[in-house]
N, C-alpha and C positions, 0 to 999 in steps of 0.2 A: 236210129241209135242202136248200137249193139251192146252185148254184154259178153264179158269173158270170165272164165273161171280159172283160178290159180289153185293147183292141187299140190300139197306137200305134207309129209309127215301125217298122213291120214286126215288132213284138214282141208277144208275148201274155203276160199276167199272169193267173193263175187265183186266184180268191177263193172261199173257202168262206163261205157266208152263214149267219149265226145265225138262229134262229127266234125273232123278237120282233116286236111291232107295228111298230116303226120299219123293220126290215128288210123286212117284208111290204109296207109302204107304198112303200118304195124299189123293190122288185121290180115293183110294179104300174105304174111309170112307165117301165120298160125296154121296148125298147132306146132308148138315147139317145147323143148325141155331145156331149161337153163339152170346154171348154178349161180345162186345169189350169195352175197357176203354183206356183212354190216359195214357201213361207212359212217364214221364220225359220230356214232351213237345217235344218229338222226334218221338214216335211211338204209334201205336194203337195195343193193345195186347188182346189176348183171350186164355183161356186154353182149350185144346182139350180133348175129352173124353178118349183118350188113347195116350200113348207115341208112337212116330213114330220111325222107324228104323234109325240108324246112320250109316248103312253099307256104306262103301266107301266114307263117308263124310269127307271133310277137317276138320282140328282142329278148324277152325273158318273162318269168312269172313269179308270183308270190306263192311259194310252196308251203302247204300246211298239212297237218295230219290227214292221211287218207289219199293224198294226191298220188296218182299213178302217172309218172312223167318220163320224158325222154330228154336226156342231157346231150344236146347235139355236139358240143365240142369233143366229148369223149366217145360218143356213140353207144351210150349205155342207158338202160332203164334205171329209174330211181323211184322207189316207192317209199314215201315219207311216213314215218310213224311218230315223228316229232315235228313241231312247227319249225320252219327254217328261215323264211323270209324270201326276199327277192333274189333270184339268181339269173344272170344273163345266160342265154342259150338253153334255158329250161323250157320245155314245151309240154303242156298238159295233154295227156292221152285220155285219161279218165279219172274216176273217183271211186275208191273202195266203198261199197255199200254195206258190207259186213265182214268182220273177221280181222280187222287191222291189228287187234291185240294178239292174234295167233302169229302173225308175221313178226310183230315186235318182240315176241318171246323167243324166237328162234336164235340160237347161238351158233357161231362159226359159219362155215359154208353149208348150204343146203340146196337140194335140187327141187325145182318147181316146174310142173307141167302147166303150160298156158294154152287154153283152147277157147274157141269161140262157142257161145251157146246162144240159143234163140230166146 
């Protein structure tokens, strides 16, 4: 199991990454810097430079606060700061261990650096 760190606005958010094909594909393209935006007052989203594998992925998942996910129909990351419910095509990459409130408080578009840590 790996961990990643999100850095933005002089803040750090730690994410425990699950072991699945989509997560491994995501880790293979790190580090990267992405621009996130708010979506529906529920999640922060950003589009990835490439689509990730959906190999062995469930048809969807039940998203709740702290889930770090990949939305396969659009090819974007979605980090939930509110409970959402079941969404088809949503694949869990990991879970935020600390700092979800820092992400939730960000307004407008903001830049996040994502890197793997040991």
